[in-house]
N, C-alpha and C positions, 0 to 999 in steps of 0.2 A: 504494500500500500504506500503510495506517495502522499506526503502531507500536502494539504491544500496550500496554494501560494498566497502570500500576503499581498496587499495592493502594490507593494514595491517590486513584486515579481519573485521574491524569495520566500521560503518558508521560515517560520519562527526558528526551527532547528538549524537551518542554514545560517540565519543571521546570528544566532548564538555561537555557532562554531566559528564564523568569521571573526567575531569579537575575541575568541580565544587566542587568535594569532596576532591581534593588534599590538601587544607589547613587543613583539619582535621588531616592528617598525618604529614604535614610539619610545620604547624603554620603560613606559609607565605600566607597572604591574598591579596597580590598584584594582583594576577590574577583574583580576584573576579570581578573587573570592566571590564575585557575582556570577561568573559563568561556570565554575566548577562545583560539583556536588561536594558535600562535606567529606565523603569517603572516596573521592575521585582516585582512580588507579590508572597508572600508565603501564602498558605492556609492550615491549620489555620495560622493566623498571628504569627510571631516570638515573643517570650516573650522579646527579646532584642531590639525590634523595627523593623520598616519596612525597606525594600530596602537593598541596598548593605551594608550599615553600620550595619543593623540588622543581616545580615548573618555573617559579620566579627566579630561582638560581640558574636554571638552564637558560632562560632568556638573557640574564645578565652575562653569563659565560659566552654565549654566542655573539652578543653585541660587543664583547671585549676582544674576541679573537677574529672577528670579521669586521674590519673597518668599512665604513660606508655601506653597511648591511641593508639589503632590500629583500623583502619577502613578497612573493607573488603567488596567488592562488590561481592555478591553471584550470582546474575543473572541480566541480562539486556535484555529488550525486546524493540525493536524499531518498531513503527507502525505509518507511516506518520509523523506528526509533534510532536508525543508523544514518550517519552522514560520512560519506567518503570524500577525501580531499587529496588532490594531486597538486603538489606545490614545488617551487624552486626558491632556494635562498641563495643570494649572490652577495659577494663581498670580497674585500682584499684580505688575504690571509696574513694577519699581523700578530698572531699568538699561537701557542702550541695547540694543534688540532690533530686528533688521532695519533698522538705521539710524534708528530712532525713539527719541528720548530718553525717559526714564522718564515715565510718565503717571499712575501710581498706580491705574490701572484693573485690575480683575479680568479675566483673559483665559483662554481655552482654546486649546490647540494640539492639533488632531486629527492623528493620524499613522497610517500603515500601514507595517509593517516585515515583511521576509521574511528569514529566517535559514536558512543552510545549516549542518547539523550533521554533523561527521565525527569519529569516534574520541572521542566524549564531549565535544567542544568546538565552539564556533561558529567556523566558518572564513570565512564571508562573510555580510555583511548588506546588504540593500538598504533604503533609507529614503525615505519620501515624507511631507511635511508640507503642511498647508494654509496656506501662507504668506499667500496672498491673504486668507483668513479672518482671520488674525491682524492683518494691516494694517487690515482693516475694523473690527475690535474696537478698535484703537488710534486710529481715526479719522484715519489717515494718508492723505496724498495717494497714490492708487494709480494715477493716470494714466488711470483708467477714467471 
């Protein structure tokens, strides 16, 4: 079942999920507590820690290692209580990322996320990133 669109052409769930990503562009993590459910879980677990504080720390980390960070949502698909997002994060590699010291190179991180929405909040998120592609852009040793 696809959620009914709102007058602006997006569903409430899509609008909520789009707000989840805003801190990547702005650095303002105040809205995190309004979009995530109390017991929000990320799978796989965030390296920065669980829950709201883990997402806030992840945002701060990404903004610190990627200068001039931009985040673009390429596609959104809503089906029932699930929202799928295909995105790309771009920036200048200016801090250690995936064990690679700053290179000054422009990189792109392609990702797919799947969010579960209940009661007007995101309660669970599944995240996949193209780490191999990032390492190739950094010209790092990949073992391949």
